[in-house]
C-alpha positions in Angstrom: 0.3 -0.2 0.2 2.5 2.3 0.7 4.3 1.8 -2.7 1.6 2.4 -4.3 0.7 5.4 -2.6 4.8 6.4 -3.2 4.2 6.0 -7.4 1.2 8.3 -6.8 2.1 10.8 -5.1 5.5 10.9 -8.0 2.8 10.3 -11.4 1.5 13.3 -9.7 4.3 15.2 -9.2 5.3 14.6 -12.7 2.0 16.1 -13.8 1.7 19.3 -12.1 6.1 20.0 -12.9 6.6 22.5 -14.8 7.8 21.7 -18.6 11.3 21.6 -18.3 12.2 24.1 -20.4 16.3 24.8 -20.9 17.3 27.6 -20.4 21.6 28.1 -20.2 22.4 28.2 -15.8 19.0 27.6 -14.3 17.7 25.4 -12.4 14.2 23.7 -11.2 13.7 20.5 -8.1 11.1 19.2 -5.9 10.9 15.9 -4.2 9.9 14.3 -7.0 12.6 15.4 -9.8 13.3 18.3 -11.6 16.1 19.5 -14.2 19.4 21.9 -14.2 21.7 23.4 -16.9 25.3 24.1 -16.4 26.3 27.7 -17.7 26.5 27.3 -21.6 31.0 26.8 -23.1 31.5 28.6 -25.6 30.1 27.2 -28.1 26.7 27.6 -26.0 26.7 24.2 -25.6 25.6 23.1 -22.3 25.1 20.5 -20.6 21.1 19.4 -19.2 20.3 16.7 -16.3 16.8 15.6 -15.1 15.5 14.2 -12.5 13.1 11.3 -11.8 11.9 9.9 -8.4 11.6 9.8 -5.2 14.7 9.0 -2.0 16.2 5.8 -3.1 13.9 5.4 -6.7 15.4 8.1 -8.0 16.6 8.3 -11.5 18.9 11.1 -13.2 19.8 11.7 -16.9 21.9 14.5 -18.4 23.4 15.3 -21.5 25.0 18.1 -23.7 22.5 20.0 -25.6 21.7 23.5 -27.6 19.1 25.6 -28.3 17.2 25.5 -31.6 16.4 28.5 -33.4 12.9 29.0 -31.4 14.0 28.0 -28.2 14.3 24.6 -27.6 15.9 21.7 -26.6 18.6 19.9 -29.6 20.5 16.8 -28.1 23.6 16.6 -29.3 26.4 14.2 -28.7 29.5 15.0 -26.7 32.0 16.3 -29.6 33.5 19.5 -29.8 32.9 19.8 -34.1 29.3 19.8 -33.3 28.3 23.6 -33.3 25.3 24.5 -31.8 
């Protein structure tokens, strides 16, 4: 029953969380997850990390990203020759 309650609370938290709109240097965290972006590098790329879960059941995913022409997050690889 406790696990079901925790899963329901996590689902509600994800539904109510704001969109992870990437802005270099911006972070948003809650008890159920969030995201954080590092400051941009010289080429404009930055590291975008998203986390979800609660306590020992939390997960984190990080990747290098750039902003596209309309301000949306665009994942890239770690090849520094890839322009933003």
